C-alpha positions in Angstrom: 24.0 1.6 9.2 24.3 5.1 10.5 27.5 6.4 12.2 27.7 4.9 15.6 26.9 7.1 18.6 29.0 6.4 21.7 28.4 9.4 23.9 25.7 7.7 25.9 25.3 4.0 26.7 21.5 4.0 26.6 19.0 6.5 25.1 16.9 8.7 27.3 13.3 7.6 27.0 11.8 11.1 27.4 14.2 12.5 24.7 13.3 9.7 22.3 9.6 10.3 22.9 10.0 14.0 22.2 12.0 13.3 19.0 9.3 10.9 17.7 6.6 13.5 18.3 8.5 15.8 16.0 9.2 13.0 13.4 5.5 12.3 13.2 4.7 15.9 12.7 7.3 16.6 10.0 7.5 13.4 8.0 4.2 11.4 8.2 1.9 14.0 6.7 4.1 14.3 3.6 4.5 10.5 3.2 0.7 10.3 3.6 0.2 12.9 0.8 2.5 10.9 -1.5 0.6 7.7 -0.8 -2.7 9.3 -1.5 -1.5 10.6 -4.8 0.1 7.3 -5.7 -3.0 5.3 -5.0 -5.3 7.7 -6.9 -3.0 7.6 -10.0 -2.8 3.8 -10.0 -6.6 3.3 -9.5 -8.3 6.2 -11.2 -8.6 4.2 -14.4 -11.8 2.6 -12.9 -13.6 5.9 -13.7 -12.5 5.7 -17.3 -13.4 2.1 -17.9 -16.9 2.7 -19.4 -15.8 5.5 -21.7 -12.8 3.6 -22.9 -15.0 0.6 -23.7 -17.5 2.8 -25.6 -15.1 5.0 -27.5 -11.7 3.4 -27.7 -12.4 -0.3 -28.1 -11.0 -1.3 -24.7 -13.2 -4.3 -23.7 -13.6 -5.6 -20.2 -11.0 -8.3 -20.8 -8.6 -5.7 -22.3 -9.2 -3.3 -19.3 -8.6 -6.1 -16.8 -5.4 -7.2 -18.6 -4.1 -3.6 -18.8 -4.9 -2.8 -15.2 -2.8 -5.8 -14.1 0.2 -4.8 -16.2 1.0 -2.1 -13.7 2.0 -4.8 -11.2 4.3 -6.6 -13.7 6.4 -3.5 -14.2 6.2 -2.8 -10.5 7.4 -6.2 -9.5 10.3 -6.4 -12.0 11.9 -3.1 -10.7 10.9 -3.2 -7.1 13.9 -4.8 -5.5 16.6 -2.9 -7.4 14.7 0.4 -6.7 14.6 -0.3 -3.0 18.3 -1.2 -2.9 19.2 2.1 -4.7 17.1 4.0 -2.2 18.9 2.3 0.7 22.2 3.4 -0.9 21.5 7.0 -2.1 18.8 8.0 0.5 15.1 8.6 0.4 15.2 12.3 -0.3 16.3 12.3 -3.9 15.1 8.8 -4.8 11.5 9.5 -3.7 11.7 12.8 -5.7 12.7 10.8 -8.9 9.9 8.3 -8.3 7.2 10.9 -7.8 8.1 13.1 -10.8 8.4 10.2 -13.3 5.2 8.5 -12.2 3.3 11.8 -12.4 4.4 12.3 -16.0 3.4 8.8 -17.0 0.1 9.1 -15.1 -0.8 12.3 -17.0 0.0 10.6 -20.3 -3.1 8.4 -19.8 -5.0 11.3 -21.4 -3.5 10.2 -24.7 -4.8 6.6 -24.6 -6.3 5.7 -27.9 -6.8 1.9 -27.7 -5.6 -1.2 -26.0 -1.9 -1.0 -27.1 -1.3 2.5 -25.7 -3.2 1.6 -22.6 -1.1 -1.5 -22.0 2.2 0.4 -22.6 1.3 3.2 -20.1 0.1 0.8 -17.4 3.4 -1.1 -17.6 5.4 2.1 -17.5 3.5 3.5 -14.6 4.5 0.4 -12.6 8.1 0.8 -13.6 8.0 4.5 -12.6 6.4 3.9 -9.2 8.5 0.8 -8.4 10.1 1.1 -5.0 7.9 3.8 -3.6 5.9 1.6 -1.1 8.7 -0.7 0.1 10.9 2.4 0.2 8.5 4.0 2.7 8.4 0.8 4.8 12.3 0.8 4.9 12.4 4.6 5.5 10.2 4.2 8.6 12.7 1.8 10.1 15.2 4.6 10.0 13.0 6.8 12.2 10.8 4.6 14.4 11.7 2.0 17.0 9.9 -1.3 16.6 7.6 -0.6 19.6 6.1 2.4 17.7 6.4 1.3 14.1 3.0 -0.3 13.6 1.3 2.8 14.8 3.5 5.0 12.5 2.9 2.6 9.6 -0.9 2.8 10.3 -0.7 6.6 10.0 0.9 6.2 6.6 -1.7 3.6 5.6 -4.4 6.2 6.3 -3.5 7.1 2.7 -5.4 4.1 1.4 -8.9 5.1 2.7 -8.1 8.9 2.3 -7.3 8.3 -1.4 -10.6 6.6 -1.8 -12.6 9.1 0.3 -11.3 12.2 -1.5 -9.7 10.7 -4.6 -12.9 9.2 -5.9 -14.9 12.5 -5.5 -12.0 14.3 -7.1 -12.0 12.0 -10.0 -15.7 12.2 -10.3 -15.7 16.0 -10.2 -13.0 16.1 -12.9 -15.2 13.9 -15.1 -17.8 16.6 -14.9 -15.4 18.9 -16.8 -16.3 17.0 -19.9 -16.2 19.3 -23.0 -14.2 22.1 -21.3 -11.6 23.4 -23.7 -12.6 20.6 -26.1 -11.2 17.9 -23.7 -13.1 14.8 -22.4 -13.7 14.5 -18.7 -11.3 11.5 -18.4 -8.6 13.6 -20.0 -9.0 16.3 -17.4 -8.9 13.7 -14.7 -5.6 12.1 -15.8 -3.9 15.4 -16.5 -4.8 17.0 -13.2 -4.0 14.0 -11.0 -0.7 13.3 -12.8 0.4 16.9 -12.5 -0.3 16.8 -8.8 2.3 14.0 -8.4 4.9 16.1 -10.3 4.3 19.1 -8.1 4.7 17.1 -4.9 7.8 15.5 -6.3 9.4 18.9 -6.9 8.7 19.8 -3.2 10.0 16.5 -1.9 13.7 17.4 -1.5 12.8 20.3 0.8 10.6 18.1 3.1 12.2 14.6 3.4 15.3 14.0 5.5 17.3 10.8 5.1 18.2 10.1 8.8 17.5 11.5 12.3 21.0 12.8 12.6 20.4 15.1 9.6 17.1 16.5 10.8 17.5 20.2 11.6 14.2 20.3 13.4 15.5 17.9 16.1 17.7 19.0 18.9 21.2 17.6 19.2 20.1 15.4 22.1 17.0 14.2 20.2 19.2 13.4 17.1 21.6 11.5 19.3 19.2 9.5 21.4 16.8 8.6 18.6 19.7 7.5 16.4 21.1 5.4 19.3 17.7 3.7 19.9 17.5 2.7 16.3 21.1 1.5 16.3 20.5 -0.7 19.3 17.7 -2.5 17.6 19.6 -2.7 14.3 22.6 -4.3 16.1 20.3 -6.8 17.8 18.8 -7.8 14.5 22.2 -8.1 12.8 23.3 -10.4 15.7 20.1 -12.5 15.3 20.0 -12.6 11.5 23.3 -11.6 10.0 22.6 -12.2 6.3 23.2 -10.4 3.1 20.3 -9.0 0.9 20.9 -11.8 -1.6 20.4 -14.5 1.0 17.4 -12.6 2.4 15.6 -12.9 -0.9 15.9 -16.7 -0.6 15.0 -16.9 3.1 12.0 -19.3 3.4 10.3 -16.9 5.9 10.6 -14.0 3.5 9.1 -16.0 0.7 6.3 -17.0 3.1 5.6 -13.3 3.8 5.3 -12.8 0.1 2.4 -15.3 0.0 0.6 -13.6 2.8 1.0 -10.1 1.2 -0.2 -11.6 -2.1 -3.5 -12.5 -0.4 -3.8 -9.1 1.1 -3.2 -7.3 -2.2 -5.6 -9.6 -4.0 -8.3 -8.4 -1.7 -7.4 -4.7 -2.0 -7.1 -4.4 -5.8 -9.6 -7.0 -6.8 -12.2 -4.8 -5.0 -10.8 -1.3 -5.7 -10.5 -1.6 -9.5 -14.1 -2.6 -9.8 -15.8 -0.7 -7.0 -17.0 2.2 -9.1 -18.6 -0.2 -11.5 -20.1 -2.2 -8.6 -21.5 0.9 -6.9 -23.1 2.2 -10.1 -24.7 -1.3 -10.7 -26.1 -1.4 -7.2 -27.4 2.1 -7.1 -28.4 2.5 -10.7 -26.4 5.8 -11.1 -23.9 6.7 -13.7 -20.2 7.3 -13.1 -19.7 10.8 -11.7 -19.6 12.8 -8.5 -22.7 11.2 -6.8 -21.5 7.7 -7.4 -18.0 8.7 -6.1 -19.6 9.8 -2.8 -21.2 6.3 -2.3 -17.8 4.6 -3.0 -16.3 6.7 -0.3 -18.4 5.1 2.5 -16.4 1.9 3.0 -13.2 4.0 3.1 -14.5 6.3 5.8 -15.0 3.3 8.0 -11.6 1.9 7.1 -10.0 5.3 8.1 -11.4 5.0 11.6 -10.2 1.5 11.9 -6.6 2.2 10.8 -6.4 5.0 13.4 -7.2 2.5 16.2 -6.2 -1.1 15.4 -2.4 -0.7 14.6 -2.0 1.2 17.8 -3.6 -1.8 19.7 -1.2 -4.1 17.9 1.8 -2.1 19.2 0.4 -2.0 22.7 -0.5 -5.7 22.8 2.5 -6.8 20.7 0.3 -9.4 18.9 0.9 -8.4 15.3 0.5 -11.8 13.8 -2.8 -12.6 15.5 -4.3 -9.2 14.7 -3.2 -9.3 11.0 -4.9 -12.7 10.7 -8.0 -11.4 12.4 -8.2 -8.4 10.0 -7.8 -10.7 7.0 -10.7 -12.7 8.2 -12.7 -9.5 8.2 -11.7 -8.9 4.6 -12.6 -12.3 3.4 -16.0 -12.5 5.1 -16.9 -8.9 4.1 -16.2 -9.4 0.4 -17.8 -12.8 0.2 -20.8 -11.6 2.2 -21.4 -8.7 -0.2 -21.9 -11.2 -3.0 -25.2 -12.1 -1.4 -26.5 -8.5 -1.6 -25.5 -7.3 -5.1 -28.8 -5.6 -5.7 -29.3 -4.4 -2.1 -27.1 -1.3 -1.6 -27.3 -0.9 2.2 -26.2 -4.4 3.3 -23.7 -4.6 0.5 -22.1 -1.4 1.5 -22.0 -2.5 5.2 -20.2 -5.7 4.2 -17.8 -3.9 1.8 -17.0 -1.5 4.7 -16.1 -4.6 6.9 -13.9 -5.8 4.1 -12.2 -2.4 3.7 -11.5 -2.2 7.5 -10.0 -5.7 7.2 -7.5 -5.4 4.4 -6.6 -1.8 5.3 -5.7 -2.6 8.9 -4.1 -5.9 8.0 -1.3 -4.2 6.0 0.4 -1.9 8.5 0.3 -4.7 11.1 1.6 -7.3 8.7 4.7 -5.2 7.8 6.0 -5.3 11.3 6.6 -9.1 10.9 9.5 -8.9 8.4 10.9 -5.6 9.6 11.4 -6.8 13.1 14.2 -9.2 12.4 16.0 -7.9 9.3 18.1 -4.8 8.9 20.2 -2.8 6.4 20.5 -4.0 2.8 18.8 -7.3 3.7 15.8 -5.4 4.9 15.8 -3.2 1.8 15.9 -6.2 -0.5 13.4 -8.2 1.5 10.8 -5.5 1.7 11.2 -4.9 -2.0 10.7 -8.6 -2.7 7.7 -9.0 -0.4 6.0 -5.9 -1.9 6.9 -7.0 -5.5 5.6 -10.5 -5.2 2.7 -9.5 -3.0 1.5 -6.8 -5.4 1.2 -9.5 -8.0 -2.0 -10.2 -6.1 -3.1 -7.0 -7.7 -2.2 -8.5 -11.1 -3.9 -11.9 -10.4 -7.1 -10.7 -8.6 -8.8 -8.8 -11.4 -8.0 -11.6 -13.8 -9.4 -14.2 -11.5 -12.5 -12.1 -10.9 -13.1 -11.7 -14.6 -12.5 -15.4 -15.2 -15.0 -16.4 -12.5 -17.7 -14.0 -13.6 -17.5 -14.7 -17.3 -16.3 -18.3 -17.6 -16.7 -20.3 -14.4 -20.1 -19.3 -13.4 -21.3 -16.9 -16.1 -20.7 -15.7 -19.6 -19.3 -12.6 -21.3 -22.9 -11.5 -22.0 -24.2 -12.4 -18.6 -21.4 -12.2 -16.1 -21.9 -13.6 -12.6 -20.6 -10.8 -10.3 -21.3 -12.7 -7.2 -18.9 -15.5 -8.2 -16.1 -12.9 -8.7 -16.6 -11.5 -5.2 -16.5 -15.0 -3.7 -13.1 -15.7 -5.4 -11.7 -12.4 -4.0 -13.1 -13.2 -0.5 -11.3 -16.6 -0.5 -8.0 -14.7 -0.9 -8.5 -13.2 2.6 -9.4 -16.6 4.1 -6.3 -18.2 2.6 -4.3 -15.3 4.1 -5.6 -16.1 7.5 -4.4 -19.7 7.2 -1.0 -18.5 6.1 -0.7 -16.2 9.1 -1.5 -19.0 11.4 1.2 -21.0 9.7 3.9 -18.6 10.7 4.1 -20.5 14.0 5.8 -23.3 12.0 8.9 -21.1 11.7 11.0 -21.5 14.8 13.0 -18.5 16.0 16.6 -18.8 17.3 17.5 -17.7 20.8 19.1 -14.6 19.3 16.0 -13.7 17.4 13.8 -14.1 20.5 16.2 -11.9 22.4 16.1 -9.3 19.6 12.3 -9.3 19.5 12.2 -9.1 23.3 14.4 -6.0 23.2 12.3 -4.3 20.5 9.0 -5.1 22.3 10.3 -3.8 25.5 11.6 -0.5 24.1 9.6 2.5 25.3 9.0 5.3 22.8 
């Protein structure tokens, strides 16, 4: 909790609104840049898959296993990383995360076989652990609940932007093959890892831990925004006064983990294999042209994430809309399985899926953050993200199993079967969201949610 502000009983709505406009201008663009770089560095291995297989003996099974090891390291260190950030502040902890993950990401240029690939993927997860739930926690320090889905949606623009611009960037760097005696994939890993290090060095001069430390806010804006956040935090503490340890065992938090697991299974099960899927559909090789095609679903997703989370804030129906978006995801992925060799309808359906799982995420995160606070919220967001991201570990393995063992062989994989398995994750997620109605809220929780929903920002 921040230092209590007692000079005014209630915050001035116009002052809070003015403060939030400045917060969005100063903080969101940098957080967005960080997310873009993080996502590029964790998924750019898709462009190296074919060369690794040809030159370094990394088979499809080894690639799939290595890709998922990121989420193991990520999950193990997620909760402690988020608790440390809550204690020491986002400014320096985010700096540490970015610099270390940039160094590890650049080291992928030294991969020589499966063992070095496995080790670096695990270390990348360890280095980046805490970044995403840290941002979710950080946004609760700055945005009242009534505006938080919109702000989170702006941050989530990083997912489609990373794929719109990150894929062409990776494809372009591959074209440097042979320059200074280095392979194209070596240039890709070096340049994109170095970018994370540079942004990490800049981080302490951009991020501010709390509103009352922001020099770009007036004293009145600092006071009233801090007070608005404190009012909501006090209401949550009254409704759910639990420690971070108890929050990790809270049945509702564990249920949120399952929902987020389904979301991430959709995201990464598709993302890791999209370059390969596009080259198969279009008959092109991995490179700049193929990267432009892979950007199409993400352009559509970018438009969606600018609109749909804002609707969720206005209507205050986050649960319903997150379930609806997950249905989009499941139907889009499964539908694309019917058109594996027809690029146009396949890309339309993949675009539907991208809108679904991209928009589902910022809306979903408003569910756990609306009734927990402080260290309990830090631990809970870390746990939800850690367990949920294991969907990124499971999905590629399930996809490979389905394509090669359940409905195909190693020599003749059934790609449609893999897409159907991923699509089912979205459908299961819809059912889980509907099941949230089984959790009854106390009178204090309902009062806290009513206070947050009615807050004008």
